[in-house]
VOPAGU-2260 file (C-alpha; in pm, 1 decimal, decimal comma):
REM VOPAGU-2260
SITE   aa  ch    i         X         Y         Z
SITE  MET   A    0   11281,9   10746,9    8740,4
SITE  THR   A    1   11619,4   10771,4    8594,9
SITE  ASN   A    2   11705,5   10525,8    8323,7
SITE  SER   A    3   11869,2   10258,8    8582,5
SITE  ASN   A    4   11766,0   10007,1    8798,0
SITE  PHE   A    5   11942,5   10042,6    9179,4
SITE  LEU   A    6   12048,8    9797,4    9399,1
SITE  VAL   A    7   12151,5    9926,0    9733,6
SITE  ILE   A    8   12313,9    9689,7    9978,1
SITE  GLY   A    9   12288,3    9741,2   10347,3
SITE  ASN   A   10   12364,8    9485,0   10653,2
SITE  LYS   A   11   12004,7    9513,6   10744,6
SITE  ILE   A   12   11798,6    9614,8   10476,8
SITE  THR   A   13   11867,1    9629,3   10108,7
SITE  LEU   A   14   11693,7    9818,4    9851,8
SITE  TYR   A   15   11587,0    9749,4    9501,9
SITE  MET   A   16   11421,0   10003,6    9253,2
SITE  GLY   A   17   11317,6    9963,6    8899,7
SITE  LEU   A   18   11180,0    9750,9    8650,5
SITE  LEU   A   19   11162,5    9359,7    8694,3
SITE  PRO   A   20   11020,1    9072,0    8481,1
SITE  ASP   A   21   10746,6    8893,1    8611,1
SITE  ILE   A   22   10912,6    8651,6    8878,1
SITE  SER   A   23   10804,2    8275,9    8860,0
SITE  GLU   A   24   10748,0    8100,6    9193,1
SITE  HIS   A   25   11061,6    8160,6    9412,8
SITE  ALA   A   26   11176,4    8195,5    9807,9
SITE  HIS   A   27   11415,7    8415,9    9929,2
SITE  SER   A   28   11595,1    8430,5   10274,5
SITE  THR   A   29   11505,4    8807,4   10334,5
SITE  ALA   A   30   11144,4    8945,6   10442,2
SITE  VAL   A   31   11022,7    9188,7   10175,9
SITE  ILE   A   32   10821,1    9504,2   10131,5
SITE  ALA   A   33   10714,3    9535,8    9799,9
SITE  LEU   A   34   10535,1    9861,5    9667,1
SITE  SER   A   35   10462,4   10034,0    9350,9
SITE  LEU   A   36   10651,9   10341,4    9313,2
SITE  SER   A   37   10384,2   10470,4    9086,0
SITE  GLY   A   38   10086,5   10403,3    9312,6
SITE  GLU   A   39    9931,8   10172,6    9066,7
SITE  THR   A   40    9910,2    9778,0    9160,3
SITE  ILE   A   41   10134,7    9523,6    9189,0
SITE  SER   A   42   10010,3    9141,2    9198,6
SITE  ALA   A   43   10111,5    8859,6    9361,8
SITE  ARG   A   44   10027,0    8528,9    9548,0
SITE  SER   A   45   10218,1    8303,4    9805,8
SITE  GLY   A   46   10216,4    7961,3    9656,8
SITE  SER   A   47   10073,3    7825,4    9330,8
SITE  ASP   A   48    9754,3    7666,2    9514,9
SITE  ASN   A   49    9670,9    8068,4    9598,9
SITE  GLN   A   50    9463,1    8314,9    9416,3
SITE  TRP   A   51    9657,9    8620,2    9250,5
SITE  GLU   A   52    9581,8    8945,7    9435,0
SITE  ASP   A   53    9662,1    9293,0    9359,1
SITE  HIS   A   54    9851,6    9550,2    9586,0
SITE  GLN   A   55    9975,0    9893,5    9613,2
SITE  ALA   A   56   10213,5    9720,2    9863,5
SITE  TYR   A   57   10252,1    9411,9   10048,0
SITE  PHE   A   58   10497,2    9263,9   10311,7
SITE  LEU   A   59   10642,5    8885,2   10243,7
SITE  PRO   A   60   10842,4    8717,1   10536,8
SITE  ALA   A   61   11171,9    8505,5   10466,4
SITE  ASP   A   62   11117,3    8165,4   10317,7
SITE  ILE   A   63   10740,0    8185,1   10159,8
SITE  PRO   A   64   10716,1    8039,0    9803,4
SITE  ASN   A   65   10567,7    8331,0    9607,1
SITE  GLU   A   66   10511,1    8506,9    9237,2
SITE  MET   A   67   10476,1    8869,2    9121,3
SITE  ARG   A   68   10348,6    9046,7    8852,5
SITE  GLN   A   69   10439,6    9410,8    8819,3
SITE  TYR   A   70   10256,0    9496,6    8504,0
SITE  ASP   A   71   10565,2    9685,5    8370,6
SITE  LYS   A   72   10566,6    9942,2    8618,7
SITE  PRO   A   73   10840,6   10057,4    8856,9
SITE  ILE   A   74   10861,0    9897,7    9186,4
SITE  ALA   A   75   11079,5    9903,0    9502,2
SITE  CYS   A   76   11135,9    9603,9    9719,8
SITE  ILE   A   77   11318,6    9678,8   10038,3
SITE  PHE   A   78   11466,9    9348,7   10184,8
SITE  ILE   A   79   11486,8    9308,2   10549,7
SITE  GLU   A   80   11760,7    9072,8   10692,0
SITE  PRO   A   81   11553,8    8836,6   10929,2
SITE  ASP   A   82   11830,8    8766,8   11167,8
SITE  SER   A   83   11877,8    9151,9   11262,2
SITE  ASP   A   84   11735,2    9341,8   11523,2
SITE  LEU   A   85   11522,8    9541,4   11312,4
SITE  TYR   A   86   11347,2    9279,2   11192,8
SITE  GLN   A   87   11194,5    9187,2   11531,9
SITE  ARG   A   88   11095,3    9530,0   11617,7
SITE  PHE   A   89   10953,9    9571,2   11305,8
SITE  LEU   A   90   10746,1    9283,9   11351,2
SITE  LYS   A   91   10647,3    9362,5   11698,4
SITE  GLN   A   92   10497,5    9687,7   11565,6
SITE  HIS   A   93   10287,2    9583,8   11305,2
SITE  GLY   A   94   10215,1    9241,4   11409,8
SITE  PHE   A   95   10251,5    9072,6   11057,2
SITE  ASP   A   96   10210,1    8700,4   11052,5
SITE  GLU   A   97   10549,4    8519,3   10985,1
SITE  ASN   A   98   10361,4    8266,8   10778,9
SITE  ARG   A   99   10218,2    8460,8   10497,0
SITE  LEU   A  100   10166,8    8724,2   10259,1
SITE  SER   A  101   10014,6    9058,7   10399,5
SITE  PRO   A  102    9910,3    9381,6   10280,8
SITE  TYR   A  103   10089,2    9664,5   10374,7
SITE  ARG   A  104    9960,9   10021,2   10414,6
SITE  TYR   A  105   10228,2   10194,0   10642,4
SITE  ARG   A  106   10341,8   10531,9   10530,1
SITE  LEU   A  107   10311,8   10432,4   10192,1
SITE  GLN   A  108   10320,1   10812,8   10077,8
SITE  ASN   A  109   10611,6   10886,1   10288,7
SITE  LEU   A  110   10801,9   10581,6   10165,1
SITE  ARG   A  111   10740,6   10677,0    9776,6
SITE  SER   A  112   10838,6   11006,4    9845,4
SITE  ILE   A  113   11173,0   10879,3    9966,8
SITE  LEU   A  114   11255,7   10652,5    9718,4
SITE  ASN   A  115   11127,4   10847,7    9415,0
SITE  ALA   A  116   11347,7   11132,9    9552,4
SITE  PHE   A  117   11661,0   10907,3    9560,2
SITE  SER   A  118   11572,4   10731,7    9192,3
SITE  GLU   A  119   11536,0   11106,0    9028,6
SITE  THR   A  120   11896,7   11204,7    9232,9
SITE  PRO   A  121   12048,8   10927,1    9359,3
SITE  SER   A  122   12290,0   11049,8    9674,7
SITE  ASN   A  123   12384,3   10928,1    9957,6
SITE  PRO   A  124   12324,3   10543,8   10023,8
SITE  ASP   A  125   12382,3   10592,1   10383,8
SITE  GLU   A  126   12101,7   10899,1   10461,1
SITE  LEU   A  127   11868,1   10679,2   10193,2
SITE  SER   A  128   11875,8   10371,0   10421,0
SITE  LEU   A  129   11844,6   10562,0   10764,6
SITE  SER   A  130   11536,8   10722,6   10593,5
SITE  ILE   A  131   11373,2   10432,4   10513,7
SITE  THR   A  132   11437,4   10268,3   10833,4
SITE  GLU   A  133   11256,3   10541,3   11008,2
SITE  ALA   A  134   10979,1   10545,4   10735,3
SITE  LEU   A  135   10891,2   10191,4   10818,3
SITE  HIS   A  136   10834,1   10205,6   11188,9
SITE  ASP   A  137   10834,4   10441,2   11512,3
SITE  LEU   A  138   11072,9   10189,3   11712,5
SITE  TYR   A  139   11400,1   10270,9   11572,0
SITE  PRO   A  140   11656,2   10361,1   11885,5
SITE  PRO   A  141   11895,6   10611,5   11918,3
SITE  LEU   A  142   12238,8   10538,3   11820,5
SITE  LYS   A  143   12426,5   10340,3   12092,7
SITE  GLU   A  144   12806,3   10319,6   12221,3
SITE  ILE   A  145   12942,2    9991,2   12060,5
SITE  ASP   A  146   13188,6    9809,6   12237,8
SITE  GLN   A  147   13552,6    9863,4   12052,6
SITE  ARG   A  148   13628,4    9479,6   12076,0
SITE  VAL   A  149   13304,9    9461,6   11821,2
SITE  VAL   A  150   13435,5    9735,3   11651,8
SITE  ARG   A  151   13766,9    9591,7   11593,9
SITE  CYS   A  152   13619,8    9247,1   11507,2
SITE  ALA   A  153   13395,8    9455,3   11255,2
SITE  SER   A  154   13708,0    9586,7   11074,1
SITE  ILE   A  155   13912,2    9271,3   11094,6
SITE  ILE   A  156   13595,7    9087,9   10882,7
SITE  LYS   A  157   13615,9    9384,2   10647,2
SITE  GLU   A  158   13997,5    9390,7   10616,7
SITE  ASN   A  159   14037,1    9040,4   10552,4
SITE  ILE   A  160   13690,4    9021,4   10310,7
SITE  GLY   A  161   13813,0    8721,7   10121,6
SITE  ASP   A  162   13884,7    8501,7   10445,3
SITE  ASN   A  163   13660,2    8282,4   10661,0
SITE  LEU   A  164   13777,2    8402,8   10965,1
SITE  SER   A  165   13590,2    8157,6   11243,5
SITE  ALA   A  166   13459,0    8328,1   11538,6
SITE  ASN   A  167   13689,7    8150,5   11739,5
SITE  VAL   A  168   13986,0    8296,6   11573,1
SITE  LEU   A  169   13826,9    8664,6   11570,7
SITE  ALA   A  170   13744,8    8633,3   11918,3
SITE  SER   A  171   14133,1    8547,9   11994,9
SITE  LEU   A  172   14178,5    8859,0   11818,5
SITE  VAL   A  173   14030,7    9057,5   12025,5
SITE  ASP   A  174   14084,9    8899,1   12345,5
SITE  LEU   A  175   13714,9    8730,3   12410,8
SITE  SER   A  176   13602,9    8421,7   12421,8
SITE  GLU   A  177   13382,0    8306,9   12121,4
SITE  ARG   A  178   13070,6    8288,6   12335,3
SITE  GLN   A  179   13101,4    8631,2   12457,1
SITE  LEU   A  180   13241,7    8761,2   12113,4
SITE  SER   A  181   12899,3    8627,8   11991,7
SITE  SER   A  182   12686,7    8771,2   12246,8
SITE  LEU   A  183   12827,8    9146,4   12216,2
SITE  PHE   A  184   12864,2    9106,1   11830,5
SITE  LYS   A  185   12521,4    9048,0   11821,6
SITE  ARG   A  186   12371,8    9319,1   12055,6
SITE  ASP   A  187   12605,9    9587,2   11885,2
SITE  MET   A  188   12565,7    9509,3   11532,3
SITE  GLY   A  189   12228,7    9367,8   11517,3
SITE  LEU   A  190   12343,5    9045,2   11339,9
SITE  PRO   A  191   12519,9    8741,5   11404,2
SITE  ILE   A  192   12881,8    8754,3   11256,6
SITE  ARG   A  193   12830,8    8463,3   10984,0
SITE  LYS   A  194   12540,6    8717,9   10824,9
SITE  TYR   A  195   12774,2    9035,3   10877,4
SITE  ARG   A  196   13023,3    8888,9   10698,1
SITE  LEU   A  197   12791,1    8792,2   10411,9
SITE  TRP   A  198   12623,1    9090,1   10384,6
SITE  SER   A  199   12984,2    9303,0   10407,0
SITE  ARG   A  200   13103,2    9062,3   10094,7
SITE  LEU   A  201   12813,5    9155,5    9895,1
SITE  LYS   A  202   12846,3    9578,4    9985,3
SITE  ASN   A  203   13217,3    9521,0    9874,6
SITE  VAL   A  204   13116,3    9380,1    9543,4
SITE  ALA   A  205   12901,9    9684,1    9501,9
SITE  GLN   A  206   13161,5    9936,9    9607,4
SITE  LEU   A  207   13404,6    9779,0    9330,0
SITE  VAL   A  208   13173,8    9759,0    9040,5
SITE  ASN   A  209   13086,2   10108,7    9127,0
SITE  ASP   A  210   13442,8   10211,0    9107,4
SITE  GLY   A  211   13487,1   10048,6    8764,1
SITE  ASN   A  212   13573,6    9708,7    8854,2
SITE  LEU   A  213   13447,2    9411,9    8652,1
SITE  LEU   A  214   13161,3    9242,2    8852,8
SITE  THR   A  215   13372,8    8880,3    8832,0
SITE  ASP   A  216   13658,9    9057,9    8952,9
SITE  ALA   A  217   13482,2    9222,8    9245,9
SITE  ALA   A  218   13318,6    8916,9    9355,9
SITE  ILE   A  219   13651,5    8730,1    9376,5
SITE  ALA   A  220   13805,3    9004,8    9561,8
SITE  SER   A  221   13524,6    8973,2    9774,7
SITE  GLY   A  222   13530,1    8619,2    9896,0
SITE  PHE   A  223   13317,4    8466,0    9618,0
SITE  SER   A  224   13408,7    8191,9    9407,8
SITE  ASP   A  225   13341,1    8359,9    9085,6
SITE  SER   A  226   13035,1    8582,8    8965,6
SITE  ALA   A  227   12799,3    8311,1    8973,3
SITE  HIS   A  228   12827,1    8241,3    9300,4
SITE  PHE   A  229   12778,1    8580,7    9407,5
SITE  SER   A  230   12482,0    8594,0    9151,1
SITE  ASN   A  231   12326,7    8280,7    9327,1
SITE  SER   A  232   12400,8    8431,0    9660,6
SITE  CYS   A  233   12169,2    8754,8    9552,1
SITE  ARG   A  234   11920,9    8490,9    9424,6
SITE  LYS   A  235   11915,3    8308,4    9752,7
SITE  LEU   A  236   11876,9    8610,8    9986,1
SITE  LEU   A  237   11667,8    8841,0    9757,4
SITE  GLY   A  238   11466,2    8618,7    9519,0
SITE  LEU   A  239   11658,5    8764,9    9219,4
SITE  LYS   A  240   11964,3    8769,1    9067,3
SITE  PRO   A  241   12147,6    9052,3    8877,4
SITE  THR   A  242   12108,8    8909,6    8549,3
SITE  ASP   A  243   11688,3    8892,5    8598,5
SITE  ILE   A  244   11727,3    9269,8    8644,5
SITE  MET   A  245   11935,5    9308,3    8307,9
SITE  GLU   A  246   11635,3    9151,5    8142,2
SITE  THR   A  247   11439,1    9499,4    8192,0
SITE  GLY   A  248   11668,7    9669,1    7930,4
SITE  LYS   A  249   11784,7    9900,0    8178,1
SITE  PRO   A  250   12148,5    9915,8    8327,9
SITE  LEU   A  251   12209,3    9821,4    8681,9
SITE  THR   A  252   12362,9   10070,6    8911,3
SITE  LEU   A  253   12481,8    9912,0    9236,5
SITE  LEU   A  254   12568,8   10111,7    9567,8
SITE  ALA   A  255   12639,8   10020,3    9910,2
SITE  THR   A  256   12594,6   10175,9   10243,4
SITE  THR   A  257   12854,4   10166,9   10485,5
SITE  ARG   A  258   12677,0   10077,0   10781,1
């Protein structure tokens, strides 16, 4: 493991690797697979009324209050956007209950190999995201042709990342009705427009910080009111803030996928 924590932000999955302080009770709007990178156990419980249980890895659905202790060992958290098509296929294959914490045992060694290799030699975030997705399940579909009007809409969102262009305005710019655009966008991009814009903003922050910009400047340029707004958005989505990660004494490397 390098002397850095990593946060790799994508549209459908986001990855954290490194150390974390013990996390008190919280909930986040993404689902998460948490796993020990060293093969040792991490402890978790869903709700303060439940017993602590040790796991090498576990799956936790969105919006479930939980606490975690990782015993100062490196871990990985794979956050999955519940509004994505990937999440529905993932649940279908594994049959997880969406209302409770469950042990996760699927291809753990494969996942650890992928994650540890990246942490030792950080490379292409897109390749990492694809490798993790393939390791999570066997139902990932082949690349499909995307409607060019959806491609154009996604480009407009990214070109105007700081603006809250409505679905109606976006639809008019690509010659579709709002209903047609919403349906096509979710089908081809795997996310609703609103969630796509939020993840695009988070990724833009990561890209700007990686290019040497200050976090506050990157957050404002990406459509957040300030760095606190960005940090709170991370907390809501992922259950942790960049400042939480800084408590580990290791620097945080922010990266983003292009997809």
